[in-house]
KEKE-3310 file (N, C-alpha, C; in steps of 0.2 Angstrom, whole numbers, plus 5000, padded with zeros to 4 digits):
npx = (5004:5003:5011:5003:5007:5010:5010:5015:5011:5018:5022:5023:5017:5010:5006:5005:5015:5024:5016:5011:5023:5025:5013:5015:5026:5021:5010:5017:5025:5015:5012:5013:5027:5027:5015:5014:5022:5031:5031:5038:5035:5041:5036:5043:5045:5046:5040:5046:5047:5051:5058:5059:5072:5076:5075:5073:5060:5059:5066:5058:5050:5060:5066:5077:5075:5078:5091:5095:5106:5102:5090:5079:5074:5057:5040:5022:5015:5002:4998:4989:4994:5008:5012:5023:5036:5054:5069:5085:5099:5100:5091:5074:5065:5051:5037:5024:5009:4997:4989:4987:4991:4988:4996:4993:4992:4981:4983:4984:4984:4974:4963:4958:4966:4978:4970:4963:4974:4977:4965:4966:4977:4972:4974:4969:4964:4967:4954:4943:4937:4939:4928:4922:4933:4937:4925:4925:4937:4936:4929:4917:4910:4907:4899:4888:4883:4880:4870:4860:4858:4851:4858:4863:4874:4888:4884:4888:4899:4906:4921:4932:4949:4950:4941:4947:4959:4954:4942:4941:4936:4922:4919:4922:4912:4901:4903:4902:4889:4882:4887:4891:4906:4916:4923:4927:4940:4944:4954:4947:4952:4962:4969:4972:4971:4978:4982:4970:4961:4955:4944:4942:4938:4937:4950:4957:4950:4953:4966:4965:4959:4968:4978:4972:4970:4982:4983:4972:4960:4947:4938:4932:4921:4915:4902:4904:4905:4901:4906:4910:4923:4921:4925:4924:4928:4926:4923:4923:4914:4901:4894:4897:4904:4904:4916:4919:4916:4927:4935:4942:4952:4959:4967:4971:4966:4959:4958:4972:4985:4997:4992:4989:5000:5013:5014:5011:4999:4986:4973:4966:4950:4944:4932:4922:4916:4902:4884:4877:4867:4869:4882:4878:4870:4880:4887:4878:4876:4888:4890:4879:4884:4896:4891:4883:4892:4899:4909:4921:4931:4939:4936:4937:4926:4921:4914:4904:4898:4886:4882:4869:4868:4867:4871:4883:4889:4905:4917:4924:4937:4946:4958:4963:4974:4987:4996:5005:4999:4986:4969:4961:4967:4967:4954:4948:4956:4951:4938:4941:4949:4965:4979:4987:4978:4968:4975:4976:4962:4959:4966:4960:4947:4949:4952:4940:4926)
npy = (4994:5011:5024:5039:5055:5068:5085:5095:5110:5124:5138:5153:5170:5176:5183:5172:5163:5156:5146:5139:5132:5124:5116:5110:5102:5092:5086:5081:5071:5063:5056:5042:5036:5025:5025:5037:5048:5061:5078:5091:5109:5124:5141:5156:5170:5180:5176:5168:5152:5136:5120:5108:5098:5090:5077:5078:5083:5091:5103:5112:5119:5123:5133:5131:5125:5131:5130:5119:5111:5104:5109:5116:5129:5132:5129:5129:5125:5134:5129:5116:5098:5101:5101:5100:5111:5111:5119:5116:5123:5127:5119:5112:5102:5092:5086:5075:5079:5073:5077:5091:5097:5111:5117:5130:5144:5158:5174:5172:5158:5153:5159:5157:5160:5151:5140:5144:5144:5130:5125:5131:5123:5111:5102:5092:5097:5097:5101:5115:5124:5137:5148:5145:5145:5159:5165:5160:5164:5178:5186:5194:5191:5178:5180:5185:5174:5166:5174:5173:5159:5159:5157:5159:5171:5182:5199:5211:5224:5232:5241:5251:5252:5264:5271:5271:5279:5292:5295:5292:5295:5297:5284:5276:5282:5277:5263:5263:5268:5256:5245:5239:5240:5226:5225:5215:5216:5213:5209:5207:5196:5187:5173:5162:5171:5183:5199:5202:5210:5214:5226:5238:5250:5267:5272:5260:5254:5263:5259:5246:5246:5253:5244:5232:5237:5237:5224:5222:5229:5228:5228:5219:5223:5216:5211:5207:5190:5180:5165:5147:5142:5133:5120:5112:5099:5096:5085:5079:5078:5077:5072:5078:5075:5078:5080:5074:5087:5100:5109:5125:5132:5146:5151:5164:5181:5181:5169:5172:5174:5172:5164:5153:5148:5151:5153:5143:5142:5139:5126:5111:5103:5088:5077:5093:5102:5102:5099:5084:5087:5101:5099:5091:5101:5110:5102:5100:5112:5117:5108:5114:5127:5124:5117:5128:5138:5131:5122:5109:5094:5098:5108:5118:5123:5135:5140:5149:5143:5147:5150:5146:5137:5141:5140:5149:5154:5157:5157:5150:5140:5136:5130:5124:5124:5112:5107:5098:5101:5105:5108:5102:5089:5083:5082:5073:5062:5059:5056:5043:5043:5041:5052:5048:5041:5050:5060:5052:5051:5064:5067:5057:5063:5074:5070:5066:5069)
npz = (5000:4996:5004:5011:5007:5017:5020:5033:5039:5048:5060:5053:5051:5061:5077:5085:5082:5090:5097:5087:5083:5094:5094:5081:5083:5092:5084:5074:5080:5083:5072:5061:5054:5046:5040:5034:5022:5027:5027:5034:5034:5037:5041:5042:5053:5045:5034:5025:5017:5022:5020:5032:5037:5047:5060:5073:5081:5092:5090:5084:5094:5102:5094:5086:5074:5061:5059:5054:5043:5032:5027:5016:5004:5001:4994:4991:4977:4968:4957:4950:4953:4955:4968:4982:4981:4982:4984:4977:4975:4958:4955:4955:4965:4965:4974:4978:4986:4996:5006:5016:5032:5041:5053:5059:5067:5070:5060:5042:5043:5049:5045:5033:5022:5019:5017:5005:4996:4996:4991:4978:4973:4973:4983:4997:5013:5030:5042:5042:5028:5016:5018:5030:5039:5037:5043:5056:5061:5062:5074:5074:5064:5067:5078:5072:5065:5076:5083:5072:5073:5085:5097:5114:5118:5124:5126:5113:5106:5092:5089:5080:5074:5067:5075:5087:5085:5080:5086:5100:5113:5110:5106:5118:5126:5120:5123:5137:5139:5135:5142:5159:5169:5174:5157:5142:5130:5114:5100:5084:5076:5082:5090:5105:5115:5112:5113:5121:5133:5150:5156:5169:5171:5164:5160:5159:5149:5138:5137:5134:5122:5113:5114:5108:5095:5089:5084:5076:5065:5068:5083:5096:5109:5124:5136:5153:5158:5171:5175:5173:5163:5149:5138:5122:5111:5093:5081:5064:5048:5039:5049:5063:5079:5096:5109:5126:5139:5144:5157:5162:5174:5177:5186:5186:5183:5171:5157:5150:5137:5145:5155:5148:5141:5148:5162:5177:5182:5178:5178:5173:5171:5167:5166:5164:5178:5179:5178:5171:5162:5159:5152:5141:5134:5132:5122:5112:5107:5104:5092:5084:5082:5075:5064:5059:5054:5045:5047:5045:5048:5061:5076:5090:5103:5113:5129:5141:5157:5168:5186:5188:5178:5165:5148:5138:5123:5118:5109:5093:5088:5074:5071:5083:5098:5098:5107:5119:5131:5127:5126:5115:5110:5122:5127:5118:5120:5133:5128:5123:5111:5106:5103:5092:5084:5083:5075:5063:5060:5057:5046:5037:5036:5030:5017:5013:5000)
capx = (5000:5006:5010:5000:5011:5007:5013:5013:5014:5019:5026:5019:5020:5006:5008:5004:5020:5028:5012:5012:5029:5023:5008:5017:5030:5015:5006:5022:5027:5010:5011:5017:5031:5026:5009:5015:5028:5030:5035:5037:5037:5040:5036:5047:5041:5046:5036:5049:5045:5057:5057:5063:5075:5078:5071:5071:5055:5060:5070:5054:5049:5067:5068:5083:5074:5080:5099:5097:5109:5099:5084:5079:5069:5051:5034:5017:5013:4995:4996:4987:4998:5014:5013:5028:5042:5059:5074:5092:5103:5097:5086:5068:5062:5043:5035:5017:5006:4990:4985:4991:4989:4990:4995:4995:4987:4980:4983:4986:4984:4967:4958:4956:4971:4981:4965:4963:4980:4977:4960:4969:4982:4969:4976:4965:4966:4964:4951:4938:4939:4940:4923:4921:4939:4936:4920:4927:4942:4933:4924:4911:4906:4905:4893:4882:4881:4877:4864:4856:4856:4848:4863:4865:4881:4889:4882:4895:4899:4911:4924:4937:4955:4950:4938:4952:4964:4952:4936:4942:4931:4915:4919:4921:4905:4896:4904:4900:4881:4879:4889:4894:4912:4921:4921:4932:4941:4947:4955:4942:4954:4967:4968:4977:4970:4982:4979:4964:4961:4949:4945:4937:4937:4938:4957:4959:4947:4957:4972:4964:4957:4974:4982:4969:4970:4989:4982:4967:4956:4941:4939:4926:4920:4910:4900:4908:4901:4903:4904:4915:4926:4920:4927:4922:4931:4921:4927:4919:4912:4894:4890:4901:4903:4907:4920:4917:4918:4933:4934:4949:4952:4964:4971:4972:4960:4956:4963:4975:4991:5002:4990:4989:5006:5019:5014:5008:4993:4979:4971:4961:4946:4941:4926:4920:4913:4896:4880:4876:4862:4873:4887:4874:4868:4886:4889:4873:4877:4894:4889:4876:4889:4900:4888:4881:4898:4901:4916:4923:4937:4939:4936:4936:4921:4922:4908:4904:4892:4885:4881:4863:4870:4865:4876:4884:4894:4911:4920:4926:4944:4946:4964:4965:4981:4988:5002:5005:4994:4981:4962:4958:4969:4966:4947:4947:4959:4947:4933:4943:4952:4972:4982:4989:4971:4965:4978:4974:4955:4958:4969:4955:4942:4952:4952:4933:4924)
capy = (5000:5017:5029:5046:5061:5073:5091:5099:5118:5127:5143:5158:5177:5179:5183:5165:5158:5151:5141:5135:5127:5119:5112:5106:5096:5087:5083:5077:5066:5058:5054:5036:5036:5018:5026:5043:5052:5067:5084:5097:5115:5129:5148:5160:5176:5185:5174:5162:5145:5131:5112:5106:5091:5087:5072:5080:5089:5096:5108:5117:5123:5126:5138:5129:5121:5134:5129:5112:5112:5101:5113:5119:5134:5128:5133:5124:5128:5135:5125:5109:5093:5103:5099:5104:5113:5113:5122:5114:5127:5129:5113:5111:5096:5092:5080:5074:5081:5070:5080:5096:5098:5117:5118:5137:5148:5165:5177:5168:5151:5150:5164:5155:5162:5145:5135:5146:5142:5123:5124:5132:5118:5105:5098:5092:5101:5096:5107:5119:5127:5145:5152:5143:5147:5166:5167:5159:5169:5185:5185:5198:5186:5172:5183:5186:5167:5164:5177:5170:5152:5160:5154:5164:5174:5188:5205:5214:5230:5233:5247:5250:5255:5271:5275:5272:5284:5298:5297:5287:5297:5295:5276:5274:5284:5272:5257:5264:5268:5250:5240:5241:5237:5226:5222:5212:5219:5208:5209:5202:5191:5183:5168:5162:5177:5188:5206:5202:5214:5215:5233:5239:5257:5270:5272:5253:5253:5266:5255:5239:5248:5254:5237:5228:5240:5234:5217:5221:5235:5227:5226:5217:5224:5211:5211:5202:5184:5176:5158:5143:5142:5126:5119:5105:5098:5094:5081:5076:5081:5077:5070:5079:5073:5083:5076:5076:5094:5101:5116:5128:5136:5150:5153:5171:5186:5178:5164:5175:5171:5170:5158:5147:5145:5154:5152:5136:5143:5136:5120:5108:5098:5084:5081:5099:5101:5105:5094:5080:5091:5106:5096:5089:5107:5113:5098:5101:5119:5116:5105:5119:5132:5121:5116:5134:5141:5126:5118:5102:5091:5099:5114:5118:5128:5137:5142:5150:5140:5151:5146:5143:5132:5144:5140:5155:5153:5162:5158:5144:5140:5131:5126:5125:5122:5105:5106:5093:5103:5108:5105:5098:5082:5080:5080:5067:5057:5058:5052:5037:5043:5043:5057:5046:5040:5057:5063:5048:5052:5071:5066:5054:5067:5079:5066:5065:5075)
capz = (5000:4995:5009:5010:5008:5021:5022:5040:5039:5054:5060:5051:5053:5066:5084:5087:5079:5095:5099:5081:5084:5099:5091:5076:5087:5095:5079:5070:5084:5083:5065:5060:5048:5042:5036:5029:5020:5031:5024:5038:5031:5042:5038:5046:5055:5039:5028:5021:5018:5023:5021:5038:5035:5053:5062:5080:5081:5097:5087:5082:5100:5104:5090:5082:5067:5055:5059:5051:5037:5026:5026:5009:5003:4999:4992:4989:4971:4967:4950:4952:4951:4956:4974:4986:4978:4986:4979:4979:4970:4952:4954:4958:4967:4966:4978:4978:4993:4996:5011:5020:5039:5043:5060:5058:5071:5068:5054:5036:5044:5052:5043:5026:5017:5017:5014:4998:4992:4995:4986:4971:4972:4973:4989:5003:5019:5037:5045:5039:5022:5016:5021:5037:5042:5038:5047:5063:5063:5063:5079:5073:5060:5071:5082:5068:5064:5082:5083:5068:5076:5091:5102:5118:5119:5127:5121:5110:5102:5087:5088:5074:5075:5066:5081:5093:5083:5079:5091:5106:5118:5108:5106:5125:5129:5118:5127:5144:5138:5134:5147:5165:5170:5169:5150:5139:5124:5110:5092:5081:5072:5084:5095:5110:5119:5110:5113:5125:5140:5154:5158:5174:5172:5158:5159:5157:5142:5133:5136:5131:5115:5110:5113:5103:5088:5087:5081:5071:5064:5071:5090:5100:5117:5127:5142:5157:5160:5177:5174:5172:5156:5147:5131:5119:5105:5088:5075:5059:5042:5038:5055:5068:5086:5101:5114:5133:5141:5148:5161:5163:5179:5174:5192:5185:5182:5165:5154:5145:5135:5150:5159:5144:5139:5151:5169:5178:5187:5176:5180:5168:5174:5162:5163:5167:5184:5178:5178:5164:5158:5156:5148:5135:5131:5128:5117:5107:5105:5100:5086:5080:5080:5070:5057:5056:5051:5040:5048:5044:5051:5068:5079:5097:5104:5120:5132:5149:5160:5174:5192:5187:5173:5158:5143:5134:5118:5119:5102:5090:5085:5069:5071:5090:5100:5098:5111:5124:5136:5124:5127:5110:5110:5129:5127:5114:5123:5138:5125:5120:5105:5108:5099:5085:5081:5081:5069:5057:5058:5054:5039:5033:5035:5024:5011:5010:4996)
cpx = (5005:5005:5007:5006:5007:5012:5011:5016:5013:5022:5021:5021:5015:5009:5008:5010:5023:5023:5011:5018:5028:5018:5010:5022:5025:5013:5012:5025:5021:5009:5016:5020:5030:5019:5010:5021:5027:5034:5034:5040:5035:5040:5038:5043:5041:5042:5039:5047:5051:5055:5062:5065:5077:5073:5069:5066:5055:5064:5065:5052:5055:5069:5075:5082:5077:5088:5100:5100:5107:5093:5085:5073:5063:5045:5029:5014:5005:4993:4995:4992:5005:5016:5018:5034:5048:5065:5081:5097:5099:5091:5080:5065:5055:5041:5028:5015:4999:4986:4990:4988:4992:4990:4998:4990:4987:4980:4987:4987:4977:4962:4956:4961:4975:4976:4964:4968:4979:4971:4962:4973:4978:4971:4971:4968:4963:4960:4946:4941:4939:4935:4922:4927:4939:4931:4922:4933:4940:4927:4918:4907:4903:4899:4887:4879:4877:4871:4858:4853:4851:4852:4864:4873:4882:4887:4889:4894:4906:4914:4930:4943:4954:4946:4943:4957:4961:4945:4936:4936:4924:4914:4918:4915:4901:4896:4900:4892:4878:4881:4891:4901:4912:4919:4928:4933:4945:4948:4950:4945:4961:4964:4972:4977:4975:4979:4972:4965:4954:4950:4939:4936:4938:4945:4959:4955:4950:4963:4971:4962:4963:4978:4978:4969:4977:4988:4977:4963:4949:4941:4933:4926:4914:4908:4904:4903:4904:4901:4911:4917:4926:4922:4926:4925:4926:4926:4922:4917:4904:4890:4895:4899:4907:4910:4917:4919:4924:4932:4941:4948:4959:4969:4974:4965:4956:4961:4966:4981:4995:4999:4989:4995:5013:5019:5010:5002:4987:4980:4966:4957:4943:4938:4926:4916:4906:4891:4880:4872:4865:4878:4884:4872:4874:4888:4885:4875:4883:4894:4884:4880:4894:4897:4885:4886:4900:4907:4916:4930:4937:4938:4936:4931:4921:4915:4910:4898:4892:4883:4874:4863:4867:4872:4877:4889:4899:4914:4922:4933:4944:4953:4967:4972:4981:4995:5000:5000:4987:4975:4960:4960:4967:4959:4945:4950:4954:4940:4935:4946:4959:4974:4983:4983:4968:4968:4976:4967:4955:4961:4963:4949:4943:4951:4944:4930:4920)
cpy = (5007:5022:5036:5050:5067:5079:5094:5105:5120:5133:5149:5165:5180:5179:5176:5160:5153:5145:5136:5129:5122:5114:5107:5100:5091:5083:5079:5071:5060:5053:5047:5036:5030:5020:5032:5045:5059:5072:5090:5103:5120:5136:5152:5166:5181:5182:5170:5156:5140:5124:5110:5099:5087:5082:5073:5085:5093:5102:5114:5121:5127:5131:5137:5126:5125:5133:5122:5113:5109:5104:5116:5125:5130:5132:5127:5128:5129:5131:5118:5104:5095:5101:5103:5105:5114:5115:5120:5118:5130:5124:5114:5105:5096:5085:5080:5076:5078:5074:5085:5097:5105:5117:5126:5141:5155:5167:5172:5161:5149:5154:5162:5156:5155:5140:5138:5144:5134:5121:5126:5126:5112:5100:5098:5094:5099:5102:5110:5122:5135:5148:5151:5146:5155:5168:5165:5162:5175:5184:5189:5194:5181:5174:5183:5179:5165:5167:5174:5163:5153:5157:5160:5165:5180:5194:5208:5220:5230:5241:5246:5253:5262:5275:5276:5278:5291:5300:5292:5289:5295:5287:5274:5276:5279:5265:5257:5265:5261:5245:5243:5237:5231:5224:5219:5215:5214:5210:5205:5196:5187:5178:5168:5167:5183:5194:5207:5205:5214:5222:5234:5246:5260:5270:5265:5252:5256:5262:5248:5241:5249:5247:5232:5231:5238:5228:5217:5228:5234:5225:5225:5219:5220:5212:5205:5196:5181:5169:5153:5143:5135:5125:5112:5105:5094:5090:5078:5080:5082:5076:5071:5077:5078:5078:5078:5083:5094:5108:5118:5133:5140:5151:5160:5175:5183:5173:5167:5171:5168:5164:5152:5144:5147:5151:5145:5136:5140:5129:5117:5103:5094:5078:5087:5098:5105:5098:5090:5084:5097:5104:5094:5095:5110:5108:5099:5107:5120:5114:5110:5124:5130:5120:5123:5138:5137:5123:5111:5100:5092:5107:5113:5124:5129:5141:5145:5146:5144:5147:5143:5138:5135:5143:5145:5153:5159:5163:5151:5145:5134:5127:5127:5122:5115:5103:5101:5094:5105:5104:5100:5091:5079:5078:5074:5061:5055:5054:5046:5037:5046:5048:5054:5044:5046:5060:5059:5050:5059:5070:5062:5058:5072:5076:5065:5071:5080)
cpz = (5000:5001:5007:5011:5011:5023:5028:5039:5046:5054:5059:5054:5058:5073:5088:5085:5084:5096:5093:5081:5089:5097:5086:5079:5089:5089:5075:5074:5085:5077:5064:5054:5043:5038:5032:5028:5023:5029:5029:5034:5036:5038:5043:5048:5050:5034:5023:5022:5017:5024:5027:5036:5041:5055:5069:5080:5087:5096:5085:5088:5103:5100:5086:5075:5061:5054:5056:5045:5031:5024:5018:5008:4999:4997:4990:4983:4970:4961:4952:4949:4953:4963:4978:4982:4983:4981:4982:4974:4964:4951:4958:4959:4968:4969:4979:4985:4992:5000:5015:5026:5041:5050:5062:5062:5070:5061:5048:5038:5046:5049:5035:5020:5015:5014:5007:4994:4991:4990:4979:4969:4971:4978:4995:5009:5025:5040:5041:5033:5022:5020:5028:5041:5043:5043:5054:5065:5065:5068:5078:5069:5062:5075:5078:5066:5070:5084:5078:5070:5082:5097:5107:5118:5123:5123:5119:5107:5098:5088:5083:5077:5073:5072:5086:5091:5082:5083:5097:5111:5117:5108:5114:5128:5127:5121:5134:5144:5138:5140:5154:5165:5175:5162:5147:5132:5120:5103:5089:5077:5075:5089:5101:5115:5118:5109:5116:5131:5143:5157:5163:5175:5164:5156:5156:5150:5137:5131:5132:5123:5110:5109:5108:5096:5085:5083:5075:5070:5067:5078:5093:5107:5119:5134:5146:5159:5166:5177:5173:5165:5154:5140:5129:5113:5100:5083:5070:5053:5042:5045:5061:5075:5090:5107:5121:5135:5145:5152:5162:5169:5179:5180:5191:5184:5176:5162:5148:5142:5140:5153:5155:5143:5143:5159:5170:5183:5185:5178:5175:5172:5168:5165:5167:5173:5183:5177:5171:5159:5155:5151:5141:5131:5128:5122:5111:5103:5102:5093:5081:5078:5074:5064:5055:5053:5045:5040:5046:5047:5058:5069:5086:5099:5111:5123:5139:5151:5168:5180:5192:5181:5166:5154:5139:5130:5119:5112:5100:5087:5080:5068:5079:5092:5100:5102:5116:5130:5133:5125:5121:5110:5117:5129:5123:5116:5129:5135:5121:5113:5107:5102:5092:5081:5079:5075:5062:5055:5055:5047:5034:5031:5030:5017:5007:5006:5000)
residu = (MET:ASN:LYS:LEU:SER:VAL:CYS:VAL:LEU:PHE:GLY:GLY:ILE:SER:PRO:GLU:HIS:GLU:ILE:SER:LEU:ARG:SER:ALA:GLU:PHE:VAL:LEU:ARG:GLN:MET:ASP:PRO:GLU:LYS:TYR:ASN:ILE:PHE:PRO:VAL:GLY:ILE:THR:ARG:GLU:GLY:SER:TRP:VAL:ARG:PHE:ALA:GLY:THR:ASP:TYR:GLY:MET:LEU:PRO:ALA:GLY:THR:TRP:LEU:ASP:CYS:PRO:GLU:ASN:ARG:ARG:ALA:ALA:LEU:SER:PRO:VAL:ARG:GLY:GLN:GLY:LEU:LEU:SER:PHE:GLU:GLY:ASP:CYS:VAL:VAL:ARG:GLU:ARG:VAL:ASP:VAL:CYS:PHE:PRO:VAL:LEU:HIS:GLY:GLU:ASN:GLY:GLU:ASP:GLY:SER:ILE:GLN:GLY:LEU:LEU:GLN:LEU:ALA:GLY:ILE:PRO:CYS:VAL:GLY:PRO:LEU:VAL:ALA:ALA:SER:ALA:THR:ALA:MET:ASP:LYS:THR:LEU:THR:LYS:LEU:VAL:ALA:ASP:HIS:LEU:GLY:VAL:ARG:GLN:ALA:ALA:TRP:GLN:LEU:VAL:THR:SER:ARG:ASP:VAL:ALA:TYR:CYS:LEU:GLU:GLU:ALA:MET:ASP:ALA:VAL:GLU:ALA:ARG:PHE:ALA:TYR:PRO:VAL:PHE:VAL:LYS:PRO:ALA:GLY:THR:GLY:SER:SER:VAL:GLY:VAL:SER:LYS:ALA:ARG:ASN:ARG:ARG:GLN:LEU:ALA:GLU:ALA:LEU:HIS:LYS:ALA:ALA:GLU:PHE:ASP:ARG:LYS:ILE:LEU:VAL:GLU:GLU:PHE:ILE:ASP:GLY:ARG:GLU:VAL:GLU:VAL:ALA:VAL:LEU:GLY:ASN:ALA:THR:PRO:ALA:ALA:SER:THR:CYS:GLY:GLU:ILE:ASP:SER:GLY:ALA:ASP:PHE:TYR:ASP:TYR:LYS:ALA:LYS:TYR:VAL:SER:ASN:THR:SER:ARG:LEU:TYR:ILE:PRO:ALA:ARG:ILE:SER:ASP:GLU:ALA:ALA:GLU:ARG:VAL:ARG:GLU:THR:ALA:VAL:ARG:ILE:TYR:GLU:GLY:ILE:GLY:CYS:ARG:GLY:LEU:SER:ARG:VAL:ASP:PHE:PHE:VAL:THR:ALA:ASP:GLU:GLU:VAL:ILE:PHE:ASN:GLU:ILE:ASN:THR:ILE:PRO:GLY:PHE:THR:SER:ILE:SER:MET:TYR:PRO:LYS:LEU:PHE:GLU:ALA:SER:GLY:ILE:ALA:ALA:PRO:ASP:LEU:ILE:ASP:GLN:LEU:ILE:GLN:LEU:ALA:LEU:GLU:PRO)
# end
């Protein structure tokens, strides 16, 4: 039996570059070389594409992967049938790619950009395709879908980077007229809590808006929801299934980038400390959001569950973290699917029409 050729893309120019390196290490370690020809391709912070020729995947999170002497410049051709191109002097080597697994978080990886390139090239892609990726990446568009579905979510208001630059006082007046403090301020198109702040007063609101404007021209201001942070993993195409629910106790003011990846204050509970009835509502709502956006392959869907067990949608991530401590693989492991089998299923789902 011929082995499938799988290109694993990692890195990228987004602020989530480091997390992508960690996720890619985990994914690559789960892939069976007896089943797959594996082509790891990294995108540098400057946007250069490099075929990683090393076998020590620990070099990725260590930041030394670019030092491998056998590395080659690389590209995925948008021309159908060309596959992966690597450049050795004046020679171009072409290699077939049966599936691409983009382990690219954030800008140009999770927003439909790379999915569009793969669509042009005719290469099946792990995860949601162009439209679903773009919709899920832009939290304001996700909010519109959730509203249409009648899903309960935090009240929100859009502020633009232009508002921040030219009419900040008026924008803050509008926020304060609608919401009581505290509020959450988020760039519309980042993940891993990059650029997210909790504002308790007008001064902090101004600081939060300026910070978010560094990452996106669209900024989301949301009401504060007092509840447990509950996440669920979804897997599948035509008949998606949700995992058991997990809960995050950040051990901090909120589950920000530092709590996720730097400090050791956060704690995960699998299953989540909620009733069976609430867990089932979370799972059902996750699948509704997933299908409403048009996802396939995988996504992680995040919620708040209040003290009286009201389920409130927070956001969806179409390329969730795949590190050794990430919820997505942990949730399916708790649901009976080990990480290597999960990777196999994701690749097979990508091959489905």
